[in-house]
C-alpha positions as CSV (number, residue, x, y, z in Angstrom):
1,M,11.8,1.6,-23.4
2,A,10.6,5.0,-24.4
3,Q,12.6,7.9,-22.9
4,A,10.6,10.6,-24.6
5,L,7.1,11.3,-26.0
6,Y,6.3,13.5,-29.0
7,I,2.7,14.9,-29.4
8,H,1.8,16.4,-32.8
9,W,-0.8,19.1,-33.0
10,P,-1.5,19.5,-36.8
11,F,-3.4,22.8,-36.9
12,C,-2.2,26.3,-37.8
13,L,-4.0,29.6,-38.5
14,S,-2.2,29.8,-41.9
15,K,0.4,27.8,-43.8
16,C,3.8,29.5,-44.0
17,P,5.3,29.5,-47.5
18,Y,8.5,27.8,-46.4
19,C,6.9,25.1,-44.3
20,D,6.9,21.5,-45.3
21,F,5.8,20.2,-41.8
22,N,2.5,18.3,-41.4
23,S,0.4,21.3,-40.7
24,H,-3.2,22.0,-41.8
25,V,-5.5,25.0,-41.7
26,R,-9.0,24.2,-40.5
27,A,-11.9,26.5,-39.7
28,E,-12.6,24.6,-36.5
29,A,-11.6,21.4,-34.6
30,D,-13.7,19.3,-32.2
31,M,-11.5,19.5,-29.1
32,G,-13.4,16.7,-27.4
33,A,-12.7,14.4,-30.3
34,W,-9.1,15.3,-30.4
35,E,-8.6,14.8,-26.7
36,A,-10.2,11.3,-26.9
37,A,-8.1,10.4,-30.0
38,L,-4.8,11.5,-28.6
39,L,-5.4,9.9,-25.2
40,T,-6.4,6.6,-27.0
41,D,-3.3,6.8,-29.2
42,M,-1.1,7.4,-26.1
43,R,-2.5,4.4,-24.3
44,H,-1.8,2.2,-27.2
45,E,1.9,3.1,-27.1
46,A,2.0,2.3,-23.4
47,E,0.1,-1.0,-23.9
48,V,2.3,-2.4,-26.7
49,G,5.4,-2.3,-24.5
50,A,6.7,1.3,-24.8
51,A,6.0,1.9,-21.1
52,G,8.3,0.9,-18.3
53,E,10.8,3.7,-18.0
54,P,9.8,7.2,-16.8
55,L,9.7,9.9,-19.4
56,A,12.6,12.3,-19.4
57,S,11.0,14.7,-21.9
58,I,7.7,15.5,-23.7
59,F,7.5,17.7,-26.8
60,F,4.3,19.3,-28.2
61,G,5.1,20.0,-31.8
62,G,3.2,21.1,-34.9
63,G,1.5,22.8,-36.5
64,T,0.9,25.3,-33.7
65,P,0.5,23.6,-30.3
66,S,0.0,26.9,-28.6
67,L,-3.5,26.9,-30.2
68,M,-4.3,23.9,-28.1
69,P,-6.6,24.7,-25.1
70,P,-4.4,24.5,-21.9
71,A,-7.0,22.1,-20.4
72,L,-6.2,19.6,-23.3
73,V,-2.5,20.0,-22.7
74,A,-3.1,19.3,-19.0
75,A,-5.2,16.2,-19.7
76,L,-2.5,14.8,-22.0
77,L,0.2,15.4,-19.4
78,R,-1.8,13.8,-16.6
79,E,-2.3,10.7,-18.7
80,A,1.3,10.5,-19.8
81,E,2.4,10.7,-16.1
82,R,-0.1,7.9,-15.2
83,L,1.1,5.7,-18.1
84,W,4.9,6.1,-17.9
85,G,5.7,8.2,-14.8
86,F,7.9,11.3,-15.0
87,A,11.6,11.3,-14.4
88,P,12.9,13.9,-11.9
89,G,13.3,17.3,-13.7
90,I,11.3,16.2,-16.8
91,E,11.5,18.6,-19.7
92,I,8.1,19.5,-21.2
93,T,8.4,21.7,-24.2
94,L,5.6,23.3,-26.3
95,E,6.1,25.1,-29.6
96,A,4.3,28.4,-29.8
97,N,3.8,31.3,-32.1
98,P,4.6,34.7,-30.6
99,S,1.2,36.2,-31.2
100,S,-0.5,38.2,-28.4
101,V,-3.5,35.8,-28.4
102,E,-1.3,32.7,-27.8
103,A,1.0,34.5,-25.3
104,A,-2.1,35.2,-23.2
105,R,-2.3,31.4,-22.7
106,F,1.3,31.1,-21.3
107,A,0.3,31.3,-17.7
108,E,-2.3,28.5,-18.1
109,L,0.1,26.4,-20.1
110,A,2.7,26.7,-17.4
111,A,0.1,25.7,-14.8
112,A,-0.7,22.7,-16.9
113,G,2.9,21.5,-16.6
114,V,4.8,23.0,-19.5
115,N,8.2,24.2,-18.4
116,R,9.9,25.0,-21.7
117,V,8.6,26.9,-24.6
118,S,10.0,27.2,-28.2
119,L,8.8,30.3,-30.0
120,G,8.6,30.6,-33.8
121,V,9.9,34.2,-34.0
122,Q,11.7,33.7,-37.3
123,S,12.8,37.4,-37.6
124,F,12.8,40.7,-35.8
125,D,12.3,42.6,-39.1
126,D,8.7,43.3,-40.1
127,A,9.4,43.2,-43.8
128,A,11.1,39.8,-43.4
129,L,8.2,38.5,-41.3
130,R,5.8,39.5,-44.1
131,F,8.0,37.7,-46.7
132,L,8.0,34.6,-44.5
133,G,4.2,34.7,-44.2
134,R,4.2,35.2,-40.4
135,L,1.1,36.7,-38.8
136,H,2.9,38.5,-36.0
137,G,5.1,41.6,-36.0
138,A,8.5,42.2,-34.5
139,A,7.2,44.2,-31.5
140,E,4.6,41.5,-30.8
141,A,7.4,38.8,-30.9
142,R,9.5,40.8,-28.3
143,R,6.5,41.1,-26.0
144,A,5.8,37.3,-26.3
145,I,9.4,36.5,-25.5
146,A,9.2,38.6,-22.3
147,T,5.9,37.0,-21.4
148,A,7.4,33.5,-21.9
149,Q,10.4,34.4,-19.8
150,A,8.1,35.4,-17.0
151,H,6.2,32.1,-17.0
152,F,8.6,29.3,-18.1
153,S,11.9,28.3,-16.6
154,R,13.4,27.8,-20.1
155,V,12.7,29.7,-23.3
156,S,14.0,29.2,-26.8
157,F,13.2,30.9,-30.0
158,D,13.8,30.3,-33.7
159,L,15.2,32.7,-36.4
160,I,15.5,32.1,-40.1
161,Y,18.5,33.6,-41.9
162,A,20.1,33.5,-45.3
163,R,17.0,35.1,-46.7
164,P,17.1,36.5,-50.2
165,G,19.4,39.5,-50.4
166,Q,20.5,39.3,-46.7
167,D,24.1,40.4,-46.1
168,E,26.4,39.8,-43.2
169,H,25.9,43.3,-41.7
170,A,22.1,42.8,-41.5
171,W,22.3,39.3,-40.1
172,E,24.9,40.3,-37.5
173,A,22.8,43.1,-36.2
174,E,19.7,40.9,-36.0
175,L,21.6,38.0,-34.3
176,R,23.3,40.3,-31.8
177,D,19.8,41.7,-31.0
178,A,18.5,38.2,-30.4
179,L,21.5,37.2,-28.2
180,A,21.0,40.3,-26.1
181,I,17.5,39.1,-25.1
182,G,19.1,36.5,-22.8
183,T,17.4,33.2,-23.6
184,G,19.5,30.1,-23.0
185,H,18.7,28.5,-26.4
186,L,18.4,29.6,-30.0
187,S,17.5,27.6,-33.1
188,L,19.0,29.4,-36.1
189,Y,18.0,27.9,-39.4
190,Q,19.1,28.8,-42.9
191,L,16.2,29.4,-45.3
192,T,15.8,26.2,-47.3
193,I,13.5,26.0,-50.3
194,E,11.6,22.7,-49.6
195,P,9.8,20.9,-52.4
196,A,6.0,21.2,-52.5
197,T,6.0,24.5,-50.6
198,R,4.8,27.9,-51.9
199,F,8.3,29.2,-51.8
200,A,9.4,26.4,-54.2
201,T,6.7,27.5,-56.6
202,D,7.8,31.2,-56.2
203,V,11.4,30.3,-57.0
204,R,10.3,28.3,-60.0
205,R,8.3,31.2,-61.3
206,G,11.1,33.7,-60.6
207,A,9.4,35.6,-57.8
208,F,12.6,35.7,-55.9
209,V,16.1,34.2,-56.0
210,P,17.5,32.3,-53.0
211,L,20.7,33.5,-51.4
212,E,23.8,32.1,-53.1
213,D,25.4,29.1,-51.3
214,D,28.7,31.0,-50.7
215,R,27.0,33.9,-49.0
216,A,24.9,31.5,-47.0
217,A,28.0,29.7,-45.9
218,D,29.5,33.1,-44.8
219,L,26.4,33.7,-42.6
220,F,26.7,30.2,-41.2
221,A,30.3,30.9,-40.1
222,L,29.3,34.2,-38.6
223,T,26.5,32.6,-36.7
224,R,28.8,30.1,-35.1
225,D,31.3,32.8,-34.2
226,L,28.8,35.1,-32.6
227,T,26.9,32.5,-30.6
228,A,30.1,30.9,-29.3
229,A,31.3,34.3,-28.2
230,A,28.0,34.9,-26.4
231,G,28.3,31.6,-24.5
232,L,25.7,29.8,-26.6
233,P,27.9,27.5,-28.8
234,A,26.4,25.2,-31.4
235,Y,25.7,21.8,-30.1
236,E,23.9,20.7,-33.3
237,I,24.1,22.1,-36.8
238,S,21.3,24.7,-36.2
239,N,20.9,24.7,-32.4
240,H,22.8,26.8,-29.9
241,A,22.7,26.8,-26.1
242,R,24.3,27.6,-22.9
243,P,25.9,24.5,-21.4
244,G,23.0,22.6,-19.7
245,E,20.3,24.4,-21.7
246,E,20.4,22.0,-24.7
247,S,17.0,20.6,-25.7
248,R,17.0,17.2,-24.0
249,H,14.1,16.1,-26.1
250,N,15.9,16.8,-29.4
251,L,19.1,15.2,-28.0
252,T,17.0,12.0,-27.6
253,Y,16.5,12.0,-31.4
254,W,20.1,12.9,-32.3
255,R,21.6,10.4,-29.8
256,Y,19.1,7.9,-31.2
257,R,17.4,6.9,-28.0
258,D,13.9,5.5,-27.9
259,Y,10.8,7.7,-28.2
260,C,7.1,7.5,-29.0
261,G,5.2,9.7,-31.3
262,I,1.5,10.3,-31.4
263,G,-0.8,12.6,-33.3
264,P,-1.1,13.1,-37.1
265,G,2.1,12.4,-39.0
266,A,4.1,11.7,-35.9
267,H,7.1,9.4,-36.1
268,G,8.4,7.1,-33.3
269,R,11.3,4.8,-32.6
270,P,10.3,2.7,-29.6
271,S,12.3,-0.4,-28.9
272,G,13.7,-0.9,-32.4
273,T,10.5,-0.3,-34.2
274,A,9.7,2.5,-36.7
275,T,6.1,3.9,-36.4
276,T,4.4,6.6,-38.6
277,R,1.0,8.0,-37.9
278,H,-1.6,9.0,-40.6
279,R,-0.8,12.5,-41.7
280,K,-4.2,13.9,-42.6
281,P,-6.1,14.9,-39.4
282,E,-9.4,13.3,-40.6
283,N,-7.6,10.1,-41.5
284,Y,-5.9,10.0,-38.2
285,L,-9.1,10.4,-36.3
286,E,-10.8,7.7,-38.3
287,A,-7.9,5.3,-37.8
288,V,-7.9,5.8,-34.0
289,S,-11.7,5.3,-33.9
290,K,-11.4,2.0,-35.9
291,H,-8.1,0.5,-34.6
292,G,-7.4,2.2,-31.2
293,H,-4.3,3.9,-32.6
294,G,-3.3,6.3,-35.4
295,I,-0.5,4.1,-36.9
296,N,-0.3,4.1,-40.7
297,E,3.0,2.1,-40.9
298,Q,5.0,0.1,-38.5
299,R,8.0,-2.1,-39.0
300,T,10.9,-3.6,-37.1
301,L,14.3,-2.1,-37.8
302,G,17.3,-4.4,-38.2
303,S,20.5,-3.7,-36.3
304,A,22.3,-2.4,-39.4
305,E,19.5,0.0,-40.2
306,Q,19.4,1.3,-36.6
307,A,23.2,1.8,-36.7
308,S,22.7,3.7,-40.0
309,E,20.1,6.0,-38.6
310,A,22.2,6.6,-35.5
311,L,25.2,7.6,-37.7
312,L,23.1,10.0,-39.8
313,V,21.5,11.8,-36.9
314,G,24.5,11.6,-34.6
315,L,26.8,13.4,-36.9
316,R,24.5,16.4,-36.8
317,L,25.8,17.0,-33.2
318,S,29.0,18.9,-32.5
319,E,29.9,16.0,-30.2
320,G,29.7,13.6,-33.1
321,I,29.4,9.8,-32.7
322,D,31.5,7.1,-31.0
323,T,31.7,4.2,-33.4
324,E,32.8,1.7,-30.8
325,A,29.9,2.6,-28.6
326,L,27.5,2.2,-31.4
327,A,29.0,-1.1,-32.5
328,R,28.5,-2.5,-29.0
329,R,24.9,-1.1,-28.8
330,F,23.8,-2.6,-32.1
331,A,26.2,-5.5,-32.4
332,V,27.3,-4.5,-35.9
333,P,30.8,-3.4,-37.1
334,V,29.9,0.3,-37.3
335,A,33.4,1.4,-38.3
336,A,33.2,-1.0,-41.3
337,L,30.1,0.7,-42.4
338,L,32.0,3.9,-43.0
339,D,34.1,4.6,-46.1
340,Q,37.4,5.0,-44.2
341,G,39.2,6.4,-47.3
342,K,36.7,9.3,-47.4
343,V,36.9,9.7,-43.7
344,T,40.6,10.2,-44.0
345,L,40.2,12.6,-46.9
346,Y,37.7,14.8,-45.1
347,R,39.8,14.6,-41.9
348,D,42.9,15.8,-43.8
349,L,40.8,18.6,-45.4
350,G,39.8,19.8,-41.9
351,L,36.2,18.9,-42.3
352,L,36.2,16.0,-39.8
353,T,37.9,15.2,-36.6
354,Q,38.7,11.6,-35.5
355,R,40.0,11.0,-32.0
356,G,40.1,7.4,-31.2
357,S,36.6,6.0,-32.0
358,R,34.9,9.4,-31.9
359,L,34.1,11.0,-35.2
360,A,32.7,14.6,-35.6
361,L,32.4,17.3,-38.2
362,T,34.3,20.5,-37.7
363,D,32.7,24.0,-38.0
364,R,34.0,24.0,-41.5
365,G,32.5,20.6,-42.3
366,M,29.0,21.3,-40.8
367,P,27.7,23.4,-43.7
368,L,28.5,20.4,-46.0
369,L,26.8,17.9,-43.7
370,D,24.5,16.3,-46.2
371,A,27.2,15.9,-48.9
372,I,29.8,14.5,-46.4
373,L,27.2,12.0,-45.0
374,G,26.5,10.8,-48.5
375,E,30.3,10.2,-49.0
376,I,31.4,8.6,-45.8
377,V,28.4,6.5,-44.9
378,G,27.9,3.3,-46.9
379,R,25.4,3.7,-49.8
380,E,23.1,1.0,-48.5
381,L,23.0,2.7,-45.1
382,V,22.1,6.1,-46.5
383,A,19.2,4.4,-48.3
384,A,18.1,2.9,-45.1
């Protein structure tokens, strides 16, 4: 039964050079057509058996969902409540850019039912914002955060660090500035050069050189120290929150609970099934018109594959995973799916902790997450 609903809005005003998300720049969009398609896609998810348990969270991601008309957001939330019902205290998050135009919609979005906003600030340095291809300035971002805090009960914002040439002094000053704003949640991402992005082309052409791994690791350690001291410890590799302010929607993913995903390119994991929607907006609209849903691929996941995915996402969390609990849940010997020799090695090196059946990466191990997962999780499970 679905515990969470993800709604993808694919449109942006411009494509950021670091972004590999499913986002598209279009001169215009037929809002009536999009409302009809998203509502139809949502009803399909409820009709095929994903309904039955009230939703604990809804997340509008993108793209830039703050470009959606508040009336469309309200219509989608009304239908979601009709189809599934809302659990008490449901978390409803919308990603937003901190432009003055979008911030002007915050009051209407709050009235529509949004109670948590995640702002793509990325930096408080104007030169860095220009490098990152952002359309807002630092002062505009600060005003947007203040506006969000006035309208939403919970506010988070993103920053990107480990930028070319960034040193510890500069990042410490920027992060301390961010912590002083007083939000209960921060998403702090190291700049990653993703394939098929403009930054990947820039690096290949020698336009800039990414920050060295060792210096990025130093900034990661500094980030953990400063956020913990400020009362926002890391609960996931890149996410930091006051206790109780963690993103409940993202915890659904990382704890591998059921969720539905609608909209172009959205992924879902309802009831042991993997679903993927058509990525291109025009193809998505056409599919919904023809078939009553936007699904491009759907397949049933076996127990071992679900256990594999649960391991891979669960070890991103500071709390780690409980192998015995996963074994009971999926009826597979989860501990046997781990390379116990490598687990012992990384535990002795101080990169992992193992207390009973609970396995977690340490602060020293987190920067090496991908490499460690490739070593300790069985090869066939990583491929899954």
